[in-house]
Backbone as a printed PyTorch tensor [residue, N CA C, xyz], in Angstrom:
tensor([[[ -5.9020,  18.8490,  -7.6040],
         [ -6.1870,  17.6760,  -8.8270],
         [ -6.6280,  17.9260,  -9.9930]],

        [[ -7.5710,  19.5800,  -9.6400],
         [ -8.3650,  19.7820, -10.9970],
         [ -7.7660,  20.1170, -12.2430]],

        [[ -6.5160,  20.7340, -12.1530],
         [ -5.5200,  21.0480, -13.2690],
         [ -4.6920,  20.2840, -13.4650]],

        [[ -4.5870,  19.9410, -14.6610],
         [ -3.7250,  18.7430, -15.2520],
         [ -2.3000,  18.9040, -15.2750]],

        [[ -1.9540,  19.9460, -14.7040],
         [ -0.2140,  20.1400, -14.2930],
         [  0.0540,  19.0330, -12.8900]],

        [[ -1.0250,  18.9800, -11.9600],
         [ -1.2050,  18.3940, -10.6040],
         [ -1.4660,  16.9700, -11.0530]],

        [[ -2.5330,  16.4050, -12.5150],
         [ -2.4480,  15.3660, -12.5090],
         [ -1.1750,  14.9760, -13.1720]],

        [[ -0.4960,  15.4600, -14.0410],
         [  0.8180,  15.1830, -14.4520],
         [  1.6320,  14.3710, -13.5970]],

        [[  1.9520,  15.5390, -12.7380],
         [  2.7820,  15.5860, -11.1870],
         [  2.4000,  14.3880, -10.7050]],

        [[  0.9420,  14.1200, -10.6000],
         [  1.0440,  12.4760,  -9.4760],
         [  0.8630,  11.6050, -10.2920]],

        [[  0.9010,  11.3270, -11.8820],
         [  1.4300,  10.3710, -12.5550],
         [  2.8150,   9.9290, -12.4880]],

        [[  3.7820,  10.7830, -12.7530],
         [  5.1550,  10.8490, -12.5440],
         [  5.5880,   9.9740, -11.4950]],

        [[  4.8790,  10.8940, -10.2460],
         [  5.2570,  10.3190,  -8.8840],
         [  5.0040,   8.9760,  -8.7220]],

        [[  3.8600,   8.4920,  -9.0540],
         [  3.6170,   7.1560,  -9.2120],
         [  4.6890,   6.3950, -10.2810]],

        [[  4.7610,   6.4910, -11.2570],
         [  5.8280,   6.3040, -11.9990],
         [  6.7510,   5.8850, -11.5700]],

        [[  8.0350,   7.0360, -10.6320],
         [  8.9500,   6.9720,  -9.9730],
         [  8.7900,   6.2120,  -8.7140]],

        [[  7.4300,   5.8270,  -7.9700],
         [  7.2820,   4.9590,  -7.2750],
         [  7.4990,   3.6790,  -7.6510]],

        [[  6.9680,   3.1770,  -8.6970],
         [  7.1670,   2.1430,  -9.6900],
         [  8.3530,   2.1890,  -9.2520]],

        [[  9.4290,   2.5680, -10.4030],
         [ 11.0810,   2.2780, -10.7340],
         [ 11.3920,   1.7700,  -8.9670]],

        [[ 10.9780,   2.7180,  -8.1100],
         [ 11.7070,   2.3520,  -6.7470],
         [ 11.3170,   1.2850,  -6.5100]],

        [[ 10.0060,   0.9410,  -6.8870],
         [  9.8850,  -0.6010,  -5.8220],
         [ 10.2710,  -1.8040,  -6.5760]],

        [[ 10.7100,  -1.6150,  -8.0620],
         [ 11.1880,  -2.9050,  -8.7510],
         [ 12.8400,  -2.1270,  -9.2790]],

        [[ 13.5510,  -1.4520,  -8.7420],
         [ 14.8390,  -0.5960,  -8.6750],
         [ 15.9970,  -2.1880,  -9.4940]],

        [[ 16.1390,  -3.0880,  -8.9550],
         [ 16.7840,  -4.4490,  -8.6970],
         [ 15.9880,  -5.7290,  -9.0740]],

        [[ 15.1610,  -5.1390,  -9.4530],
         [ 14.1660,  -6.4800, -10.6270],
         [ 14.4930,  -6.9220, -12.0290]],

        [[ 13.8420,  -7.5560, -12.4910],
         [ 13.7410,  -7.8560, -13.8400],
         [ 13.1640,  -6.8530, -14.6380]],

        [[ 13.6490,  -6.3250, -16.1170],
         [ 12.7530,  -5.5610, -17.1010],
         [ 11.4130,  -5.9350, -16.9680]],

        [[ 10.9140,  -7.2870, -16.9870],
         [  9.8490,  -7.5190, -17.3090],
         [  8.6100,  -7.2010, -16.5960]],

        [[  9.0330,  -7.5160, -15.0920],
         [  8.3680,  -7.2780, -13.9230],
         [  8.3450,  -5.6940, -14.1280]],

        [[  9.1430,  -4.7150, -13.9340],
         [  9.3290,  -3.4900, -13.9870],
         [  8.1970,  -3.3420, -15.0180]],

        [[  7.8960,  -3.2850, -16.0110],
         [  7.1670,  -2.6310, -17.0860],
         [  5.3550,  -2.9420, -16.4640]],

        [[  5.5960,  -4.2170, -16.0970],
         [  4.1490,  -4.5620, -15.5670],
         [  3.5710,  -3.9350, -14.5220]],

        [[  4.4220,  -3.5490, -13.2210],
         [  4.4240,  -2.6510, -12.1580],
         [  4.2820,  -1.2620, -12.8340]],

        [[  4.9990,  -0.5080, -13.7190],
         [  4.8550,   0.8310, -13.7800],
         [  3.5900,   1.2020, -14.7080]],

        [[  3.0470,  -0.2080, -15.6910],
         [  1.8010,  -0.2700, -16.2480],
         [  0.6420,  -0.3340, -15.6450]],

        [[  0.4640,  -0.8050, -14.4740],
         [ -0.3140,  -0.4520, -13.4070],
         [ -0.6480,   0.6130, -12.4830]],

        [[  0.6740,   0.9060, -12.0700],
         [  0.6310,   2.3510, -11.7580],
         [  0.4330,   3.5100, -12.5230]],

        [[  0.7800,   3.1770, -13.7540],
         [  0.4390,   4.0090, -14.7250],
         [ -1.3740,   4.2470, -14.7390]],

        [[ -1.8640,   3.1010, -14.9300],
         [ -3.2540,   3.0490, -14.9320],
         [ -3.6870,   3.7760, -13.5400]],

        [[ -3.4860,   3.1020, -12.8410],
         [ -4.0870,   3.6860, -11.1290],
         [ -3.6950,   5.2980, -11.0550]],

        [[ -2.6740,   5.8330, -11.6880],
         [ -2.8170,   7.1280, -11.7660],
         [ -3.5250,   8.1530, -12.6250]],

        [[ -3.6330,   7.3620, -13.9190],
         [ -4.3820,   8.0090, -15.0000],
         [ -5.6640,   7.8540, -14.3180]],

        [[ -6.4560,   7.0530, -13.8870],
         [ -7.8840,   7.0210, -13.5620],
         [ -8.1710,   8.1120, -12.0370]],

        [[ -7.3010,   8.0260, -11.5320],
         [ -7.4130,   8.8420, -10.1020],
         [ -6.8640,  10.3230, -10.5500]],

        [[ -6.4820,  10.5950, -11.7400],
         [ -5.7870,  11.8450, -12.1260],
         [ -7.4390,  12.2300, -13.4320]],

        [[ -8.4330,  11.5890, -13.6710],
         [ -9.4500,  11.6730, -14.8110],
         [-10.5870,  11.9510, -14.0460]],

        [[-10.6990,  10.8770, -13.0030],
         [-12.3080,  11.2020, -12.1980],
         [-12.5640,  12.6120, -11.4880]],

        [[-11.6970,  13.3040, -11.0040],
         [-12.0160,  14.3310, -10.3620],
         [-12.3820,  15.2010, -11.8150]],

        [[-11.6800,  15.5440, -13.3710],
         [-11.8610,  16.0340, -13.7980],
         [-13.3200,  15.8950, -14.5550]],

        [[-13.5700,  14.7120, -14.8370],
         [-14.8010,  14.3650, -15.3470],
         [-15.8550,  14.7540, -14.1530]],

        [[-15.7150,  14.6150, -12.9300],
         [-16.8000,  15.2190, -11.8280],
         [-16.9870,  16.6630, -12.0040]],

        [[-15.8220,  17.2520, -12.6920],
         [-15.6970,  18.8640, -12.2090],
         [-16.9220,  19.3970, -13.6340]],

        [[-16.4240,  18.3750, -14.7570],
         [-17.1830,  18.7440, -15.6530],
         [-18.6570,  18.8950, -15.4370]],

        [[-19.1620,  17.3250, -14.8210],
         [-20.5020,  17.6250, -14.7460],
         [-20.8820,  18.2860, -13.7860]],

        [[-20.0650,  19.2490, -13.3240],
         [-20.2990,  20.2860, -12.0820],
         [-20.7380,  19.4640, -10.6380]],

        [[-20.4270,  18.4400, -10.3800],
         [-20.4390,  17.6390,  -9.1040],
         [-19.3070,  18.4750,  -8.1680]]])
């Protein structure tokens, strides 16, 4: 979780999940789901980096 590559992997994995969730839906809903997934993935990827930076 602490290296950038795994963080990007998590983001892309969640984006893939978002695509699967709404594969047969309309583009507007897909965009909203993908945005939420991206934000969640970004937060989950950034938190460990911040914690490591603080030495926690």
